[in-house]
C-alpha positions in Angstrom: 46.6 123.0 108.9 44.7 126.1 107.9 43.5 126.9 111.4 47.1 127.6 112.5 48.1 129.6 109.5 47.6 133.3 109.4 45.4 135.0 106.8 48.4 136.8 105.3 50.0 133.5 104.3 46.9 132.3 102.7 46.4 135.6 100.9 49.7 134.9 99.2 48.6 131.5 97.9 48.0 131.3 94.1 44.5 131.8 92.7 42.6 129.4 90.4 43.6 131.7 87.6 47.3 131.7 88.6 47.3 127.9 88.7 45.5 127.5 85.4 48.2 129.7 83.8 51.0 127.8 85.5 49.8 124.4 84.4 48.2 125.4 81.1 44.8 124.3 82.2 41.5 126.1 82.1 40.2 127.7 85.2 37.3 125.3 85.2 39.6 122.3 85.2 41.5 123.7 88.2 38.1 124.2 90.0 37.3 120.6 89.2 40.6 119.5 90.7 39.6 121.4 93.9 36.1 119.9 93.9 37.5 116.4 93.6 40.1 117.2 96.3 43.1 116.6 94.0 44.1 120.2 95.0 43.5 121.7 98.4 42.1 125.2 98.5 40.4 127.8 100.7 37.9 130.4 99.7 38.7 133.9 100.8 37.3 136.4 98.3 38.4 133.9 95.7 39.7 130.4 95.8 43.3 130.2 96.9 45.3 127.0 96.2 47.5 125.5 98.9 51.0 125.6 97.5 52.0 122.3 99.1 49.0 120.6 97.5 50.0 122.1 94.2 53.5 120.9 94.5 52.3 117.4 95.4 49.9 117.4 92.4 52.6 118.5 90.0 55.0 115.8 91.4 52.4 113.1 91.1 51.7 114.1 87.4 55.4 114.1 86.7 55.8 110.6 88.1 52.8 109.4 86.1 54.3 110.8 82.9 57.6 109.1 83.6 56.0 105.7 84.2 
């Protein structure tokens, strides 16, 4: 839960731009995933994507591709 994390940890989370590059998505698509709560994120100076949420998202997409 974010309230128990320190801001240094969150500062190290990937940005929307980082995630877009990792997944070969547009930045707008990543923002849409955040808006629709498919990815968890917090806004510091910029949106930071929760790494656990990103891992879960990638795993779910991988499973969908397999099935």
